[in-house]
C-alpha positions in Angstrom: -24.2 -19.4 50.6 -23.0 -20.7 53.9 -25.7 -21.6 56.4 -25.7 -23.1 59.9 -25.2 -26.6 61.3 -27.1 -27.3 64.5 -28.2 -23.7 64.7 -25.0 -22.3 63.1 -25.0 -21.2 59.5 -23.5 -23.7 57.1 -23.4 -24.1 53.4 -22.5 -27.6 52.5 -21.7 -28.6 49.0 -19.0 -30.8 47.5 -17.7 -32.9 44.5 -15.2 -34.1 42.1 -11.6 -35.2 42.7 -9.4 -33.1 40.5 -5.8 -33.3 39.3 -4.1 -29.9 39.4 -0.9 -28.6 37.8 0.1 -25.1 37.0 2.8 -23.3 35.1 4.3 -20.0 35.9 2.0 -18.4 33.4 -1.1 -19.8 35.3 -2.1 -22.2 32.5 -3.8 -25.2 34.2 -2.5 -28.2 32.5 -4.4 -30.8 34.3 -7.9 -29.3 34.6 -7.9 -26.7 31.8 -7.4 -23.0 31.9 -9.4 -19.9 31.3 -7.1 -18.6 28.6 -9.9 -18.7 26.1 -11.8 -16.1 28.1 -8.9 -14.0 29.4 -8.6 -10.4 28.3 -5.4 -8.4 28.0 -3.2 -7.8 31.1 -3.6 -4.3 32.5 -1.4 -2.8 35.1 -0.3 -5.4 37.6 2.6 -7.2 39.1 3.9 -10.7 39.0 1.2 -12.1 41.2 3.4 -12.3 44.3 2.5 -11.3 47.8 0.5 -12.6 50.6 -3.2 -13.7 50.0 -5.8 -13.7 52.8 -8.4 -16.4 52.8 -11.6 -15.7 54.8 -14.0 -18.6 55.5 -17.6 -18.2 56.6 -17.5 -21.0 59.2 -15.9 -24.4 60.0 -18.8 -26.3 61.5 -19.8 -28.0 58.2 -18.2 -30.8 56.2 -18.2 -28.6 53.1 -16.2 -25.8 54.6 -13.9 -28.2 56.5 -13.2 -29.8 53.1 -12.7 -26.5 51.4 -10.4 -25.4 54.2 -8.3 -28.5 53.7 -8.1 -27.9 50.0 -7.0 -24.3 50.3 -3.3 -24.8 51.1 -3.0 -27.6 48.5 -4.5 -25.6 45.7 -2.6 -22.4 46.8 0.7 -24.4 46.5 -0.3 -25.8 43.1 -1.1 -22.4 41.8 2.0 -20.6 43.3 0.0 -18.5 45.7 1.4 -17.5 49.0 -1.8 -18.0 51.1 -1.9 -17.1 54.8 -3.6 -19.3 57.3 -7.3 -19.2 56.8 -9.5 -17.0 59.0 -12.9 -18.3 60.2 -15.7 -15.7 60.6 -17.8 -18.1 62.7 -21.1 -17.5 60.9 -21.1 -13.8 61.8 -21.3 -11.3 58.8 -20.1 -8.5 61.0 -17.1 -10.5 62.1 -16.4 -11.3 58.5 -16.0 -7.6 57.7 -13.6 -7.3 60.7 -11.7 -10.2 59.4 -11.3 -8.6 56.0 -10.1 -5.4 57.5 -7.6 -7.3 59.7 -6.2 -9.1 56.6 -5.9 -5.8 54.8 -4.1 -4.3 57.7 -1.6 -7.1 57.5 -0.7 -5.9 54.0 -2.2 -8.8 51.9 -2.1 -8.2 48.1 -5.1 -10.3 47.5 -8.2 -11.8 49.2 -10.3 -14.9 48.6 -13.5 -14.6 50.5 -16.6 -16.8 50.9 -19.3 -14.2 51.8 -21.8 -15.0 54.5 -24.1 -12.3 53.4 -24.6 -11.2 49.8 -25.4 -7.6 50.9 -23.3 -7.1 54.0 -20.1 -8.1 52.2 -20.1 -4.9 50.3 -18.5 -3.1 53.2 -15.5 -5.4 53.1 -15.2 -5.2 49.4 -15.2 -1.4 49.5 -12.4 -1.5 52.0 -10.3 -3.7 49.8 -11.0 -1.6 46.7 -9.8 1.6 48.6 -6.5 -0.2 49.3 -6.2 -1.5 45.8 -6.5 -5.1 46.9 -8.3 -7.5 44.4 -10.9 -9.9 45.8 -12.2 -13.2 44.5 -15.5 -14.4 46.0 -16.1 -18.1 46.4 -19.6 -19.8 46.6 -21.6 -16.6 47.0 -21.9 -13.7 44.7 -22.1 -10.2 46.3 -25.1 -8.0 45.5 -22.7 -5.0 45.2 -19.0 -4.3 45.4 -16.0 -5.0 43.2 -14.6 -8.5 42.8 -12.3 -9.9 40.1 -14.4 -13.1 39.8 -17.0 -15.1 41.6 -16.3 -18.8 41.7 -19.6 -20.5 42.1 -21.6 -23.3 40.7 -24.9 -22.6 39.0 -27.4 -22.4 41.8 -30.3 -22.0 39.5 -29.4 -25.4 38.0 -29.5 -26.9 41.5 -33.1 -26.0 42.0 -34.0 -27.1 38.4 -32.2 -30.4 38.7 -34.0 -31.2 42.0 -37.3 -30.2 40.5 -36.8 -32.4 37.4 -35.8 -35.4 39.5 -38.8 -35.2 41.8 -41.2 -34.3 38.9 -40.1 -37.4 37.0 -40.6 -39.7 40.0 -43.8 -38.2 41.5 -46.8 -37.9 39.4 -48.8 -35.7 41.7 -49.1 -34.6 45.3 -47.3 -32.4 47.8 -43.6 -31.7 47.8 -41.7 -29.4 50.2 -38.5 -27.5 49.6 -36.5 -26.9 52.8 -35.0 -23.6 51.8 -31.9 -21.7 52.7 -31.5 -18.1 53.8 -33.4 -15.9 51.3 -31.0 -13.1 52.2 -28.5 -15.1 50.3 -28.3 -15.2 46.5 -27.8 -19.0 46.7 -31.0 -19.4 48.8 -33.0 -17.2 46.4 -31.7 -18.9 43.2 -32.4 -22.4 44.4 -35.9 -21.5 45.8 -37.0 -19.5 42.8 -35.7 -22.0 40.3 -37.4 -25.0 42.0 -40.7 -23.1 42.3 -40.7 -22.0 38.7 -39.7 -25.4 37.3 -42.5 -27.2 39.2 -45.1 -24.6 38.0 -44.0 -24.9 34.4 -43.3 -28.6 34.1 -45.2 -30.4 36.8 -48.4 -28.6 37.6 -49.8 -31.6 39.5 -47.3 -31.1 42.2 -48.1 -28.7 45.0 -45.1 -27.0 46.5 -44.9 -26.4 50.2 -42.0 -24.4 51.7 -39.9 -24.2 54.8 -37.7 -21.1 55.2 -35.1 -22.7 57.3 -32.3 -20.2 56.9 -29.6 -22.8 56.8 -30.4 -23.8 60.3 -30.8 -27.5 61.1 -32.9 -27.1 64.2 -35.3 -24.8 62.3 -35.6 -27.3 59.6 -36.4 -30.1 62.0 -39.0 -28.3 64.0 -40.8 -26.8 60.9 -40.7 -30.2 59.0 -42.2 -31.9 62.0 -45.1 -29.3 62.1 -45.5 -29.6 58.4 -45.8 -33.4 58.5 -48.4 -33.2 61.2 -50.6 -31.3 58.8 -49.4 -33.1 55.7 -48.8 -36.8 56.4 -49.4 -37.5 52.7 -46.2 -35.6 51.6 -44.6 -37.2 48.6 -41.3 -35.4 48.1 -38.6 -33.3 49.8 -36.0 -31.0 48.3 -33.3 -30.1 50.8 -31.2 -27.1 49.7 -28.2 -28.1 51.8 -27.6 -31.6 52.8 -24.9 -30.8 55.2 -27.4 -28.8 57.3 -30.7 -30.6 56.6 -29.9 -34.3 56.0 -29.6 -35.5 59.5 -32.6 -33.5 61.0 -34.8 -34.5 58.0 -34.0 -38.2 58.3 -34.4 -38.1 62.1 -37.8 -36.3 61.8 -39.1 -38.8 59.2 -37.9 -41.7 61.3 -39.6 -40.3 64.4 -42.9 -40.2 62.6 -42.5 -43.6 61.0 -42.2 -42.1 57.5 -38.6 -43.1 56.7 -39.2 -45.7 54.1 -36.5 -47.2 51.9 -36.5 -46.2 48.2 -38.6 -48.7 46.2 -40.9 -49.5 49.1 -44.5 -48.4 49.7 -44.7 -45.0 51.4 -41.2 -43.8 50.5 -40.9 -40.1 50.4 -38.6 -39.1 47.5 -35.8 -36.8 48.7 -33.3 -34.8 46.6 -30.5 -32.8 48.3 -27.8 -30.3 47.4 -24.1 -30.7 48.4 -22.6 -34.1 47.5 -21.1 -34.9 50.9 -20.2 -38.5 51.9 -23.2 -38.6 54.3 -25.5 -38.0 51.3 -23.8 -40.7 49.3 -24.2 -43.1 52.2 -27.9 -42.2 52.5 -28.4 -42.8 48.7 -26.8 -46.3 49.0 -29.1 -47.1 52.0 -32.1 -45.9 50.0 -32.9 -43.2 52.5 -32.7 -40.4 50.0 -32.8 -40.6 46.2 -30.3 -38.0 44.8 -28.1 -35.0 45.5 -26.7 -32.2 43.3 -23.1 -32.0 44.1 -20.9 -28.9 44.6 -17.2 -28.8 44.1 -15.2 -27.8 47.2 -12.0 -28.8 45.5 -12.7 -26.6 42.4 -13.8 -23.7 44.5 -10.4 -23.7 46.2 -8.5 -24.4 42.9 -10.1 -21.6 40.9 -10.3 -19.2 43.8 -6.5 -19.4 43.9 -6.2 -19.3 40.1 -8.3 -16.1 39.8 -6.7 -14.3 42.7 -3.3 -14.7 41.2 -4.5 -13.6 37.8 -6.1 -10.5 39.4 -2.9 -9.7 41.3 -1.1 -9.8 37.9 -3.7 -7.4 36.5 -5.3 -10.0 34.2 -9.0 -9.6 33.3 -11.6 -12.1 31.9 -14.6 -12.0 29.6 -17.8 -13.9 29.5 -17.8 -17.2 27.6 -16.9 -20.9 27.9 -13.8 -22.1 29.6 -11.8 -25.2 29.0 -12.6 -26.6 32.4 -16.2 -27.4 31.6 -17.6 -24.2 33.0 -18.9 -20.9 31.7 -18.1 -17.3 32.8 -21.2 -15.3 32.8 -21.8 -11.6 33.5 -24.3 -11.1 36.3 -27.0 -8.4 36.2 -24.9 -6.3 38.6 -21.9 -6.5 36.2 -19.8 -9.0 38.2 -18.2 -11.9 36.4 -18.9 -15.4 37.7 -17.3 -18.7 36.7 -20.1 -21.1 37.0 -18.7 -24.6 37.7 -20.6 -27.7 36.8 -22.4 -29.7 39.5 -23.8 -33.2 38.5 -26.8 -35.0 39.8 -25.8 -38.0 41.8 -28.2 -40.9 42.1 -27.9 -44.6 43.0 -26.8 -45.3 39.5 -23.6 -43.2 39.8 -23.1 -42.7 43.5 -19.9 -44.9 43.4 -18.2 -42.9 40.7 -14.8 -41.8 42.1 -15.0 -38.6 40.1 -17.8 -37.4 42.5 -15.7 -37.8 45.7 -14.1 -34.4 45.8 -15.4 -33.5 49.2 -13.2 -36.1 50.9 -9.7 -34.7 50.8 -7.1 -37.4 50.0 
């Protein structure tokens, strides 16, 4: 879910360079296809027509990267995408943006929801006009979408928990959470909390509800450190938002120690942006769980064209290393992989998908 950078919502997550090629039948020859989970084609056209692409914001490295990938992936998939629209971190504006795109006569929409609940109003408008929608990064609580393209956010929280638990025997750890009104924030928070309780009972979890806001994260972390100078670990749910303020806060208190030295606070992040990779190399943080901006754009375009052709999909494994699952609300979601990046693999070129080349 997008959050805020410097007080603005931002959701920052990125990985994996990817080679893309597509045939007229939408088979992805370079990165695999979803033909193994596709159902029969119902009423539909040839997939032609304008497609609107609605962004949550453009103040974060993740969404800037995604925005750069959109025209490249649209071209590779044969999708006629309009210039992207930026909702500027405003859920109400996002509904207006969706309605504006519909009034322009688009035949499909690719939307990255700012709010899992509020987006329903826009989805309902699209359904009334018979326009299919693909959601990217955030799953709506309600409403009709052809597919959600999203990494497994439960896995993000679990991987962060496992890493910290394996490197800290006991003591206090804090998770700097995202917005709990977002399914992404909820998934990461609940997964981390449950994993620690089950597997690492000697760790005590403290929590900062930072709502994807960098200034909130900084001020609350400062207060928390005043009361808990013996903190052993930090889980940041969005590196693009929380990395800089976290490192600055630790430095201001004399607590930013290099990995491997006495007093180092172990830090795991989510996103996989270049700034996190640099911080890992410097020993400032220990790991990040990456998110694929390139694949979000690629499969967002793939699924919207398929939906415009009337194609449907079923739960099950795909041939691009992901799994389509059916969410409790009945919506299908293609859960893309997101690897753990540490000092051992931080220079692997396959993890550099957030830097558009």
